[in-house]
N, C-alpha and C positions, 0 to 999 in steps of 0.2 A: 219884714225885718228879721235878720238873722243875728243873734247875739254872738259876739266874739269875746275875747278875754278882756278883762280890765274895764268893762263898761263900754267898749267900742261895739258898734253895730254896723251891719252891712245891709243896705236897703236899695230897692230899685229907684232909678232916676228916670225922668222923662223931660220933655221940653219945658215943663213948669219949673224945673230946677236949673235952667240955664244960667240964671244970674248968680246963684250960689256956686255953680260950677265955674263960672268966669272968675269969681273971687278966689276960688281954690287954685285955678290955673295961674292967676296973678301972683299968688304966694309961692307957687312952684315953677316960676318962669325960667329957672335955671335949666330945666329939661328942654323947653322950647328953644332956648338960646343955643344949647348944645346941638339939638337936632337941625334947626333951620337958620339959626342966627337971629330970629325974629320971635318976639313974644306978642301974641295977639289973643288975650284970654277970651274975648267974646267969640272970635272965630273958632278957637280951639273947643270951647264948650259946645257950640253948635255942631262942629265936626264930630266930636266923640258921641254925640247923641244921634246923629243921622247918617254918617258915612257908613257904607256897606261894601263888602267885597262883591265883585261881579257874581251875579246869579243868586245872591242872598236877599232875603226880605227882612223887614223889621221884626217879624216873628222869630227869626233866627238869632236876633241880637239881644243882649241884655247889657245895660249899663247900670252898674252898681256903685253906690256911694258908700264911702267909709266915714262914719260919723263918730266923733269922740264922745266921751261921757256927757259933755255939755251940749251935745246936739249939733256941733259945728262940723261941716263937711271938711275932712282933712285928706281925702283921697278918692280916687275913682278907678273903677275896673271896667274894661270893655271886653266883652266875651261874645264870640260868635260860634254858634252850634254847627257841627258838621261842615267845617271848612278847614282845609281845602278839600277834604274827603269825608265821607260818612264816618261817624264815630270819633272824629278828631275835632277838637274844639280849639279855636284860635283865641289866644289871649292877646288882644290888640293893644292893651295898655293896662298897666298897674302903676299908678303914679300917686305918690304921697307928698304932702307939703314937707319941706325940710325938717320942721320941728317933730314930725311923726316918723322920720326915718331913723334907722340904726338902733331900734329898740325892740326888734323882734316882731313888729306888727305885720310886716310883709309875709313872714312865714305863717303867721296865724291866719291871715287872709287867704294865702295860698292853700292851706289845709282845708278851709271852708270851700274854696273853689273846687278842689279835688273831689270832695264829697258831692258837690252840686253836679259836676260833670259825670261822676259815676252813677248818680241817681238818674241822670238824663241819658243813660246808655252810652256815654262817652268812654272811649278806651285810651285816649291820649290827649295831651295838651301840647299846643305849639305856640311858639312866640318868636318874633323877630327882634333882635337886640342890636342896637348900634355898636359897632366894634370899638368906637371911641368911648363908649360908656362902660369902662372897665368894672366899676362897682356893680352895675347891673349884670354884666356877664358873670362875674364871680358869684353874685347872689343866685342867679338861675342855675348855674352849674352846681352850687352847693345843695340845691334841692333835687339834684339828680337829672337835670335836663342835659341832653347830649346834642352836639352839633350834627345836623343832618344836611346842611346846605349853606349856601351863601348867595347873596344877591346885592345889587346896588339899587338905591332909590334916591331921587332928588327931592329935597325938602327946601322950599324957598330957592335960594341960590346955592345951597350946599348939596353936594353929591356924597351920600353916606354908604359905607360898606356895612352890610347887615348880616349877622350870623343868624341862621334859622335853627332853632333848638326845639327838641321834642322830649316830652316825658311820657313814657308808656305807663299806663295805669293798670292794665290787666295783662 
């Protein structure tokens, strides 16, 4: 467990946490609705715990839970080491329930992730952000992330435009 500010903690999650994750995804269903038009919290919880990019193994992946001072799971982080290239870590997801958003928690979590990546010999962080998610794009750009590319991906029946952003750490 890694202590954050105001009694929040960041801790590793695994398959034993899938029910708590499903409850968190149910509370944060607005993102799934935006992304694919469908919210399926059980499927999302299993996917965040097990899905991997091509060529990566479970040892390269960390799923971290964000717990409030009462011990409730209020967010999740999906991090993959050395992807798509060595020393670059992919932030597959940083999602918080609506009640935890807009209070600076995302920046606090991000600062802890930067320390973690640097300690793991990482030199940059990468994230793909839906172009329709303007609040997320503004958040990541406010942290210094810069656009390095663009792609399309299909989620459910929605085709999404995705901006690929990178933050150089060294």
